[in-house]
N, C-alpha and C positions, 0 to 999 in steps of 0.2 A: 331514280336516284341512281347518276351516273359515277364509273368508275373513281375520276378523282375527286364529287362530293365521300362516295364510300372511304378513301383512304385518306382524307382528310379527319371525316370523324370517329375513324380508328386511331391515328393520331393525336387525336384529343384523346381520346378515351385515358388511352395512353397515360398521355400529361396527367389527366388530373387523377389517375389511378396511384400513379409514385408522387405526387402530392400530397395522399391524402394517406402514403405510408406513414407513421408515428416514428419518431425520433427510437424508442425504445423496440420496432420489430427491425427495424433498416444495421442500429449496431449488433443484436442478435442474428440478421440472416449475415453479414460480412463477418463477424465473429467464426460462426460455422464454416462460412467458404473456408475459414484458413484452418476448422480443424478443432477447434471447442464446441467441448459440450456441455448442454443446461439438462440442469434435473427442476423439477416444477413441489418439489416436496421439503421444501428447506424452514429451516429459522435462522433467523438475523437477532440476535441479541447486540447492540451498539454498546462498547465499554470505552465513556467519553472522557477519561482519566489513568494515571497509571495505576491508583489504588483502587479505581474497579475492576481495571484486566488483571493485578496479581492477586488479587484477596478473591473471584469467581476463578481462575486460574488452579490457583493452590488449592482450594478448595474442591477441582474438580480433582486434582490429581493425587488428592490425598486418598478418593475415593476408586481409583482406580484399582482392575480386578484382576486386566493380563497386561499387558501394556504401555506407555508411556514412551513418545516419541518426537523431542526438541531437536529445532531447527532455526540457528539464529548468527546472526553479522557476531554479533557476540556476546558475551557474558560480561560484564565486568563484577573484577573480586573484589565486593561490596554488600552491605549485608542482607539488598532483596537479593540477590546471586548463591548467599553461605544460606539465605533460608530454603531458597529453591531447594538447592544440593543438597539440605539438611534432608529435606519431604525429600527428597528422588532416592537420599539415600534408605531413607525405612521404608519403600517403595517396593527397591530389591533386595533388601531383606522378608520381604514379607513372600519372594518369589515371584514380582512384578517384571517383565523383561523390559530394563531403560537402558534404551537408546540417544544419543542427545549430538549432536554437532556444531563447531562452531569454524568461523571462516579464519582462517591465519593473518590475512590482514586488515582483517576486524578486530581480531584481538590484540594485533602488535600498534597500531592504532588509537587503542582506549588506555587512556590514561593512569588505567587503575586495570592493566589486565591478568586476564590468567599466566602462573608462570609453571614452569615443567611439576611444580614442588608438589606445587594445586591442584593439579591435570591428575596427576600419578597418586595421591591422595584420596580423588571424589573416585577413580578407578579401584583403588582399592576396597570398596564402601559397595561395586557393583555395579556401577553404574556406569554405562563401556561408555566413554566420553570419549570422542575423537575431533580433530583438525582437520577443516578440508584448505588445502594447500599449502601450508606452512611457508610464513616467510624465508626464504635463504638467499646469500649469497649468488650470483652478482645484483639480484633486487631486479634485474630487466623489467621482465609480466608482470612481478608480483602487486603495480598495481590497477591491472587490472583482471575481466572476467573474476570479480569475488562474487562471491556465496551473501548475498543480502539479503534474502528473503525472513520470514520469520513466518515459523509454523509452528505449529502441537495441538498431537493427533490421541487422544486417550481414547483407548481399548478399540481406536478404532468405530468409534462411537458418535467421537464428534469432536470439535475441532477448533486452532484462536491461531485468528491470523491479522495482518495489520502494520502500523508503522514503529512500535515498540520492541526493543531488545530488550534484556535482563540486565538492569540499572539503576537505582535506587535515585536520581537525579527526577527519572519519570513519577518519582513521589515526593521530592523536595525540590526539585529546580536545582539551579547551580548560582556558583554568585556570580557570574559573567552575564548570565538568559534572564534569572530570577526564576520565576515558573516554565514550568515543559511543559508543554502542551499537545496532546498526540493520538492519535483513535486507535483502536485495534477492537474488534469482533470475536462473538464467539458464532462456530456456525455446527445447527446440528439435521441432518440433511444426506443427501447424497453427495452433495458436493462433497464431505468428508472421505468420502472414498480417490476422490481424485487428491486432494492432498495429501492423503495418504500415499501417492502412488508417489506421486512428486519425492517425498521424505524417501522413502526406500529406492526410489531411484538412487536417488542420492546418496542413500546411506550406502549401497555396490558400488558406486563409484568411489567416496570414501578407503571402503574397507574390503571392499572386494567380497561384501559378504551380501548372499541373494533370499533375503527374508519372503518367503509368500507363505501364502494361507486364507482360506477363508477368514480366519480369528483375528484378522488384521484390519477386517471390511467392515463395512454396515452390513447388518443381513441377520446378523446371530445374535439371539437375542433384542433387549431390548437397553434406555436407557434410566429406568425406573429409577435403578438402582442409585442413580446422580443424583442427588437432592442440595438444594437450599442454593442454588446459583440464580445470578439476576436472570430474569425470565426477557422470553419475546413479549411483551402485550398487545402487538397490532394487530390488526383486524385478519390479515393475513399470515400470523404465526404459523407453520410447519407446509405453507402453496405458497412461497417463495418461490420465485425465478433464478435459478444463480447460475454463473460458469465462472470456469479458473481461468484466468489467462496466463500463462506460465512462460517466463522466459529463461528460456538458455541459447546461450550463446554457440554459434554453427549450429544451431538447429530449430528457432523460432528465434530471430533476432529480432525481429520488425516488430511482433505483434502488439508490444505494448502501445510502443510509439505509435504504430498506425491506429491501437484503438483509440488514444490518445485523437489524434487526429480524426479519423471517422467521427468522434463521437461531437466534434467542435462543428464540422461539418453537416452534422446529421440535424444539430439544436436548430426548431423550429420559433422557441420562444424564450428560454432560459439557460444560464449556464452560471454557476457560481463554485468557482473554483481557491483551492487552497492547496501550497503544497512550497516547500521551506528552499528549495533550490527550485528556480524557476529560471534557470537556462537558456532553457530551449532551442531551437532550432529553427531555419529561417521556415520549414513548410508549415510548425506550429502559429509564430507568429501571424504571418500567414490569413490562416485558417480563424486566429479569434478577429483581428482584423474585417475581414470578409464578413462573420456572422456579424457583425458592430451593422457592417453595408444593408446586411439585407433584416434588420431586425430587430435581430436576436438581444438581448439585455444580458452585456456580459459584467458580471464583478468577478473580480480576484480579490485573493486578501493573502499579504506576506506581510513577516516580521519587521520589525523595527532590529530586533535584538538575533542577533544567529552566533551560532558553536563555532562559525568555520570564516576566514578568511578570506577575502575575494569572489568568492562565489555568492555573496547576498548581490555584492555592489554590480554584479552580474545582471540578478535580479532586480535590483531599483532600477538600471538602466534601461532594461526590455519593457516594467512597467508601468517607466513615465512615456515611453513611445507608443504602450499601448493604450494608456491615459489620451492623449493625444488626439488618437482613433479614432477614442470616444468609450474605449471600457473605463468601467467604474474600477479605482484601488480602492482599499481600503486596508490600509498602516496598521499591522495592531500591535498596541505598545506593550501588555502591562508585562510580557515574557515572550521565550519562545515559543512560534507554532511550528512543530515537526507534523505536524499532520499534514494525509496527502490525499485528499479526495476531489472529486467531481461529480454536480450532479448537475441530467442534464433535463430543460423542460419540468419538474418537475417529476419524468420516470422514470429514469438507470442514475443508477453512482456507482461509483467504485469506491473502496476500501485495500490498501495493502502496504508494497515496499515498496512499489517503483516513487522516485521521484523525477522532474522531470529535467534531467540534467543529464549531462552526455553517458555518464557513470550505466543509468540507470538503464538510457535508451540505447545502448550501443554494446555498454561493456557489460554487467552485471549479472549474474542469476537472480531475477526477480517473479515477483506473482501477485498476482490480485486477484481479488473478488468480484468481480461484473454482478448489482446484485437487481436485476428486471422486478421493482413495485415502487410503488409510489409512497407506503407509507414507510419504510428506512429510509428512501432518497426524502420525504418531510423533514423525517427523524435530525438529517445532517444539517437540510435549510435554515431548519430553525437553529442547530446549532451556528451556523454561520452567519443567521442575523440577529442571535443573541452577542454574538465577537465583535458584534460592528458599535455598538454601545462604549468597548472599553479600546475603539481603533478609530483615526483621523479619515476622511476621505481626500485625495490624493488629487490637490490642483495644482495648476501654476505660482501658482503666489505658494503654496506650503512648501510644495518643491522645491523652490530655488531657499528656502526659510533654512529649510531641511536640510537639504545637499548643498556643501560649498562648493566655493569650481573648484579644488582641490578633489574635493568627493566626486564630481561628476566629471572626471575625468579618469577617476581611477576606475568610475563603472565601465568607461567607453573604454576604456585598455580590458579590463575583466570578459566586457561583451569579445573581442578579438580573439580571447582563448575557450569562448564556449563550446566549441569540438572538445576542450581536456578536462573541461569542470566536471 
């Protein structure tokens, strides 16, 4: 065998080895190169409605023995938040450390914000409640670099994360959009430690207080005293591989954008994607089109209804362009799907706070759990397929029936503003 033949053989072997890599192994490798750590001993329970999330989380908080930490974009001043703060006050009365953070812009942009008197009343109960980056005159930078994360950690042993803030419309819906659909999950395992670190770092940033010690982390004792929660019933419960991708401005600023880009580029078979604010950037749009070209079945679900103006019009414009490129687009009708998930090849998925808009991918503090597990991924794929029954498949004919010329123009105009939406 001559030198040229050996070289060709080696090149072919390397090429075949690269092709043989599955999308989940590729995404793990790419994230590890960015400093993301993975653990293999996690359980994940999907909470697929507001009622499920709050019932489960409130039951866990009521059983806390040491600490309850909460980080949210906003606490809407309504019945569900009032119930939460009553439970937290009771825990504080029992001597449990209760710390809570909310974002200043998230609160101000809320149609039922916490006011100073509400915050003071809550603090008087022993709940340590602080605002990140209050909105103040002249408001120049107040719409950027907001804390959009949703993290709750109880006793350092179990954690909740996902797309829901604290508001009763996650249960009751709203007059404007009707039913409000969203996704949250409960994690038990070593990735709870990662979420706790994220919270405590933000707590120090806001309050200056350095909270540390083994009592805040998984490892001391077990969680058997917390009972009555929805279980992870999959075959891999307690053995799931999870990594937390945490976006912080000026530190890990592109990590979630790059995760989505790599996830799409790594896909070899299927992509299923639900996201409420689908403004996208050029690279993500190109990646989705290229996925179709190489034979990947790409399915996208957006909502007909939305809670904000202009941004959804940009999403509809993008969806139409992607439909013409071969993406299967489903338009969800009954309410607003605020869910932020992607499932790739049935092998891995993500649940978290990040939207596919400039705010989440370029400006805000965000956090997503990347779950490398076919069973949890299948649960989300099954959700996607069930929701098709309440959706219509976008076609050129449907597009022209649904979107008038003026609305199409609005979408075109909105897409010009995508870097700021």
